BADREN-165669 format. One record per residue (C-alpha): residue number from 1; chain; x, y, z. Coordinates in nm, 3 decimals. Example, Ala and Ser with C-alpha at 12.3 -4.5 7.8 and 13.67 -1.06 7.14 Angstrom:
// residues 2
 resi chain    east   north      up
    1     A   1.230  -0.450   0.780
    2     A   1.367  -0.106   0.714
// end
This chain:
// residues 353
 resi chain    east   north      up
    1     A  11.431  11.897   7.051
    2     A  11.157  12.044   6.837
    3     A  10.828  12.125   7.007
    4     A  10.499  11.993   6.876
    5     A  10.614  11.652   6.752
    6     A  10.385  11.385   6.898
    7     A  10.671  11.144   6.971
    8     A  10.892  11.403   7.142
    9     A  10.808  11.297   7.503
   10     A  10.884  10.929   7.440
   11     A  11.208  11.011   7.255
   12     A  11.321  11.241   7.536
   13     A  11.232  10.984   7.802
   14     A  11.429  10.717   7.618
   15     A  11.727  10.951   7.597
   16     A  11.711  11.014   7.973
   17     A  11.684  10.640   8.046
   18     A  11.990  10.569   7.834
   19     A  12.178  10.860   7.991
   20     A  12.108  10.740   8.347
   21     A  12.126  10.366   8.276
   22     A  12.256  10.175   8.578
   23     A  12.137  10.445   8.817
   24     A  11.764  10.426   8.749
   25     A  11.590  10.155   8.944
   26     A  11.856  10.177   9.214
   27     A  11.845  10.529   9.358
   28     A  11.739  10.745   9.061
   29     A  11.385  10.793   8.932
   30     A  11.338  11.001   8.619
   31     A  11.031  11.126   8.436
   32     A  11.125  11.342   8.138
   33     A  11.328  11.628   8.291
   34     A  11.227  11.557   8.654
   35     A  11.497  11.356   8.832
   36     A  11.450  11.220   9.183
   37     A  11.740  11.074   9.384
   38     A  11.640  10.883   9.700
   39     A  11.879  10.747   9.963
   40     A  11.863  10.581  10.305
   41     A  12.121  10.804  10.474
   42     A  12.271  11.149  10.426
   43     A  12.620  11.012  10.357
   44     A  12.481  10.771  10.098
   45     A  12.278  11.056   9.952
   46     A  12.591  11.264   9.890
   47     A  12.745  10.971   9.705
   48     A  12.432  10.925   9.494
   49     A  12.420  11.296   9.409
   50     A  12.784  11.291   9.300
   51     A  12.727  10.988   9.075
   52     A  12.417  11.145   8.921
   53     A  12.584  11.481   8.856
   54     A  12.889  11.311   8.705
   55     A  12.665  11.117   8.468
   56     A  12.477  11.433   8.365
   57     A  12.804  11.623   8.316
   58     A  12.955  11.357   8.092
   59     A  12.632  11.353   7.889
   60     A  12.652  11.729   7.831
   61     A  12.343  11.821   8.035
   62     A  12.304  12.150   8.218
   63     A  12.096  12.207   8.531
   64     A  11.904  12.511   8.644
   65     A  12.017  12.565   9.002
   66     A  11.699  12.759   9.085
   67     A  11.491  12.454   8.991
   68     A  11.692  12.210   9.204
   69     A  11.611  12.101   9.559
   70     A  11.896  11.944   9.756
   71     A  11.894  11.695  10.046
   72     A  11.522  11.727  10.118
   73     A  11.321  11.502  10.349
   74     A  10.995  11.618  10.186
   75     A  10.929  11.753   9.838
   76     A  10.671  11.796   9.563
   77     A  10.722  11.550   9.276
   78     A  10.485  11.493   8.984
   79     A  10.182  11.628   9.168
   80     A  10.251  11.436   9.491
   81     A  10.409  11.511   9.825
   82     A  10.686  11.258   9.891
   83     A  10.850  11.227  10.234
   84     A  10.987  10.969  10.474
   85     A  10.640  10.851  10.581
   86     A  10.506  10.788  10.232
   87     A  10.333  10.963   9.944
   88     A  10.021  11.180   9.948
   89     A   9.828  11.400   9.703
   90     A   9.938  11.758   9.646
   91     A   9.705  11.970   9.868
   92     A   9.685  12.243   9.603
   93     A   9.560  11.994   9.344
   94     A   9.306  11.859   9.591
   95     A   9.183  12.212   9.665
   96     A   9.128  12.265   9.294
   97     A   8.906  11.956   9.282
   98     A   8.716  12.056   9.595
   99     A   8.643  12.401   9.452
  100     A   8.454  12.249   9.158
  101     A   8.079  12.283   9.181
  102     A   7.845  11.995   9.109
  103     A   7.840  11.902   8.736
  104     A   7.544  12.016   8.530
  105     A   7.602  11.799   8.221
  106     A   7.796  11.497   8.098
  107     A   8.094  11.702   7.983
  108     A   8.148  11.852   8.328
  109     A   8.104  11.508   8.484
  110     A   8.383  11.372   8.263
  111     A   8.606  11.663   8.363
  112     A   8.541  11.597   8.733
  113     A   8.612  11.225   8.702
  114     A   8.926  11.295   8.499
  115     A   9.065  11.521   8.771
  116     A   8.969  11.287   9.055
  117     A   9.104  10.978   8.878
  118     A   9.457  11.120   8.899
  119     A   9.446  11.038   9.272
  120     A   9.238  10.722   9.256
  121     A   9.528  10.511   9.388
  122     A   9.489  10.698   9.719
  123     A   9.114  10.646   9.751
  124     A   8.982  10.322   9.891
  125     A   8.695  10.193   9.677
  126     A   8.722  10.472   9.421
  127     A   8.519  10.294   9.151
  128     A   8.237  10.222   9.395
  129     A   8.231  10.581   9.518
  130     A   8.202  10.733   9.169
  131     A   7.968  10.467   9.025
  132     A   7.658  10.694   9.047
  133     A   7.855  10.955   8.851
  134     A   7.994  10.720   8.586
  135     A   7.646  10.574   8.533
  136     A   7.542  10.917   8.402
  137     A   7.789  10.879   8.115
  138     A   7.625  10.574   7.964
  139     A   7.501  10.600   7.609
  140     A   7.136  10.698   7.575
  141     A   7.120  10.778   7.949
  142     A   6.979  11.126   8.020
  143     A   7.171  11.346   8.263
  144     A   6.964  11.358   8.582
  145     A   7.136  11.480   8.899
  146     A   6.964  11.313   9.194
  147     A   7.041  11.216   9.553
  148     A   7.275  10.921   9.468
  149     A   7.487  11.152   9.250
  150     A   7.495  11.422   9.516
  151     A   7.603  11.170   9.781
  152     A   7.872  11.031   9.552
  153     A   7.999  11.383   9.480
  154     A   8.022  11.461   9.852
  155     A   8.178  11.123   9.934
  156     A   8.445  11.183   9.669
  157     A   8.532  11.520   9.821
  158     A   8.542  11.367  10.168
  159     A   8.777  11.090  10.051
  160     A   9.013  11.344   9.894
  161     A   9.028  11.555  10.211
  162     A   9.097  11.261  10.444
  163     A   9.476  11.307  10.404
  164     A   9.537  10.965  10.247
  165     A   9.897  10.848  10.277
  166     A  10.050  10.552  10.096
  167     A  10.367  10.410  10.246
  168     A  10.680  10.346  10.041
  169     A  10.711   9.985   9.921
  170     A  11.008   9.789  10.053
  171     A  11.101   9.534   9.788
  172     A  11.322   9.346  10.033
  173     A  11.013   9.254  10.236
  174     A  10.701   9.053  10.165
  175     A  10.382   9.212  10.035
  176     A  10.027   9.148  10.155
  177     A   9.739   9.140   9.905
  178     A   9.378   9.172  10.024
  179     A   9.123   9.115   9.745
  180     A   8.747   9.135   9.791
  181     A   8.428   9.130   9.585
  182     A   8.072   9.247   9.642
  183     A   7.760   9.233   9.427
  184     A   7.877   9.521   9.208
  185     A   8.253   9.579   9.242
  186     A   8.591   9.421   9.305
  187     A   8.882   9.577   9.487
  188     A   9.217   9.507   9.648
  189     A   9.463   9.651   9.896
  190     A   9.839   9.611   9.863
  191     A  10.023   9.651  10.191
  192     A  10.316   9.567  10.415
  193     A  10.369   9.566  10.791
  194     A  10.601   9.796  10.984
  195     A  10.829   9.724  11.280
  196     A  10.530   9.728  11.517
  197     A  10.352   9.477  11.289
  198     A  10.094   9.739  11.188
  199     A   9.971   9.697  10.834
  200     A  10.044   9.994  10.606
  201     A   9.880  10.055  10.268
  202     A  10.102  10.073   9.959
  203     A   9.824  10.105   9.700
  204     A   9.451  10.067   9.641
  205     A   9.277   9.931   9.333
  206     A   8.912   9.880   9.242
  207     A   8.671   9.861   8.950
  208     A   8.305   9.795   8.885
  209     A   8.202   9.453   8.758
  210     A   8.037   9.407   8.421
  211     A   7.677   9.294   8.396
  212     A   7.798   8.944   8.312
  213     A   8.038   8.927   8.605
  214     A   7.761   9.030   8.845
  215     A   7.577   8.708   8.757
  216     A   7.865   8.487   8.869
  217     A   7.866   8.300   9.199
  218     A   8.047   8.433   9.504
  219     A   8.350   8.205   9.457
  220     A   8.396   8.317   9.097
  221     A   8.366   8.683   9.196
  222     A   8.616   8.644   9.480
  223     A   8.854   8.459   9.247
  224     A   8.810   8.739   8.993
  225     A   8.909   8.993   9.259
  226     A   9.225   8.793   9.331
  227     A   9.322   8.778   8.962
  228     A   9.248   9.150   8.926
  229     A   9.463   9.229   9.232
  230     A   9.760   9.025   9.112
  231     A   9.739   9.171   8.761
  232     A   9.715   9.527   8.894
  233     A  10.001   9.488   9.141
  234     A  10.218   9.271   8.915
  235     A  10.517   9.514   8.923
  236     A  10.528   9.463   9.301
  237     A  10.452   9.089   9.313
  238     A  10.611   8.916   9.014
  239     A  10.907   8.703   9.114
  240     A  10.847   8.754   9.488
  241     A  10.662   8.553   9.750
  242     A  10.358   8.728   9.897
  243     A  10.057   8.658  10.118
  244     A   9.691   8.680  10.014
  245     A   9.440   8.752  10.290
  246     A   9.075   8.684  10.205
  247     A   8.742   8.653  10.382
  248     A   8.631   8.378  10.142
  249     A   8.762   8.038  10.251
  250     A   8.713   7.875   9.910
  251     A   9.009   8.074   9.772
  252     A   9.237   7.862   9.989
  253     A   9.153   7.571   9.761
  254     A   9.182   7.748   9.426
  255     A   9.432   7.483   9.310
  256     A   9.207   7.196   9.417
  257     A   9.155   6.968   9.115
  258     A   8.805   6.890   9.240
  259     A   8.700   7.243   9.153
  260     A   8.447   7.200   8.873
  261     A   8.435   7.563   8.758
  262     A   8.641   7.589   8.437
  263     A   8.669   7.966   8.462
  264     A   8.825   7.946   8.809
  265     A   9.058   7.668   8.697
  266     A   9.183   7.884   8.408
  267     A   9.251   8.164   8.655
  268     A   9.435   7.918   8.879
  269     A   9.666   7.834   8.589
  270     A   9.723   8.205   8.532
  271     A   9.818   8.250   8.898
  272     A  10.051   7.948   8.894
  273     A  10.349   8.167   8.795
  274     A  10.326   8.343   9.132
  275     A  10.433   8.216   9.472
  276     A  10.192   8.302   9.750
  277     A  10.011   8.175  10.059
  278     A   9.639   8.225  10.118
  279     A   9.521   8.316  10.468
  280     A   9.156   8.324  10.568
  281     A   9.038   8.616  10.780
  282     A   8.676   8.668  10.881
  283     A   8.481   8.954  10.724
  284     A   8.484   9.152  11.047
  285     A   8.865   9.160  11.034
  286     A   8.878   9.216  10.659
  287     A   8.716   9.559  10.672
  288     A   8.982   9.756  10.483
  289     A   8.944   9.553  10.163
  290     A   8.577   9.476  10.224
  291     A   8.481   9.844  10.240
  292     A   8.636   9.908   9.897
  293     A   8.346   9.726   9.731
  294     A   8.060   9.876   9.934
  295     A   7.873  10.196   9.839
  296     A   7.992  10.481  10.065
  297     A   7.772  10.699  10.283
  298     A   7.890  11.059  10.267
  299     A   7.980  11.213  10.600
  300     A   7.992  10.886  10.793
  301     A   8.291  10.696  10.657
  302     A   8.066  10.390  10.656
  303     A   7.952  10.177  10.367
  304     A   7.630  10.000  10.286
  305     A   7.538   9.690  10.096
  306     A   7.222   9.492  10.041
  307     A   7.380   9.144  10.027
  308     A   7.261   8.872   9.800
  309     A   7.140   8.555   9.980
  310     A   7.443   8.367   9.847
  311     A   7.689   8.622   9.988
  312     A   7.497   8.641  10.317
  313     A   7.525   8.263  10.360
  314     A   7.897   8.289  10.291
  315     A   7.937   8.561  10.558
  316     A   7.735   8.362  10.809
  317     A   7.954   8.059  10.755
  318     A   8.270   8.264  10.810
  319     A   8.140   8.429  11.128
  320     A   8.157   8.104  11.324
  321     A   8.534   8.096  11.280
  322     A   8.613   8.459  11.353
  323     A   8.941   8.395  11.533
  324     A   9.067   8.122  11.302
  325     A   9.352   8.195  11.064
  326     A   9.433   7.916  10.822
  327     A   9.733   7.926  10.591
  328     A   9.695   7.740  10.263
  329     A  10.018   7.717  10.063
  330     A  10.000   7.802   9.693
  331     A  10.274   7.747   9.437
  332     A  10.580   7.634   9.636
  333     A  10.402   7.685   9.969
  334     A  10.548   7.787  10.303
  335     A  10.425   7.988  10.598
  336     A  10.367   8.361  10.601
  337     A  10.678   8.566  10.684
  338     A  10.687   8.857  10.927
  339     A  10.749   9.181  10.742
  340     A  10.933   9.495  10.849
  341     A  10.904   9.829  10.670
  342     A  11.178  10.064  10.554
  343     A  11.166  10.425  10.444
  344     A  11.389  10.631  10.222
  345     A  11.485  10.951  10.407
  346     A  11.690  11.182  10.187
  347     A  11.571  11.287   9.846
  348     A  11.685  11.516   9.569
  349     A  11.473  11.675   9.300
  350     A  11.648  11.816   8.992
  351     A  11.508  11.958   8.671
  352     A  11.719  11.974   8.358
  353     A  11.698  12.254   8.105
// end
């Protein structure tokens, strides 16, 4: 194809999707000329390789042998390290971010945030961490580098060097969604449990709330975090039953007709297309999602918040029932299902010329 045409990437991607139709979504993943074949066993992997190569041969494609990696259990793919345990950022890319000095103007701040955002799915509470930096980019706001910005810059580096690993999703098992909201941000954790019933993270998501959203009551903010989580993780959740774990008991009654908040009722209608249960878990046991919406303290791994009186009352109410887990059925209902994880072991990376 000709170089320089703005639509060339999308045309090429469409051609690859058509070429590998029936294989993609099963054991083949393709992004432009990067093809990844993932299998559960070595014997199955050989079969998948043969099917993929036959399809490429009949389509008239040629491969560069030097650019191919065969039967790997760990490889570099699209800026990430993929192996049997999960997916993690490319250490070389992280080193490039860590070598950047503190920004001295808005342009450099945008460059820093652009680089770091590539790995935001690996960083718990990313939007809350970088909030002091993004606040510098507001219109008519002078660039003043102070202690909050320095702490955010160091906390971002610390988060990137913590070797974050996201496990592979198993679409044959049930997902767990943990939304949470604070005074300033909303966030969510998507996870599953392994054979030892340990919860593993599949993805993180977070964003800052608007000035209007910050004025809402705690129930509206927590409901907003649930809607945000379901929207963000829709490719994982749509058409499948999942479990929502929250530290706000009112979310168990989101479909209660006595709820007088129109905004929450509209969200309830939006969520009606999903099938999920809501479990209540006290704030002390909800730390992974809870910490996503708290400002980080560089060097400590801890987070701080000055709670509003309304949120403090809500926490105090929950603390009396620390060991209680209540399941509230939503949609078709049903109890939470025990989940077991599964990893893909053998992978193939091929680049076409």
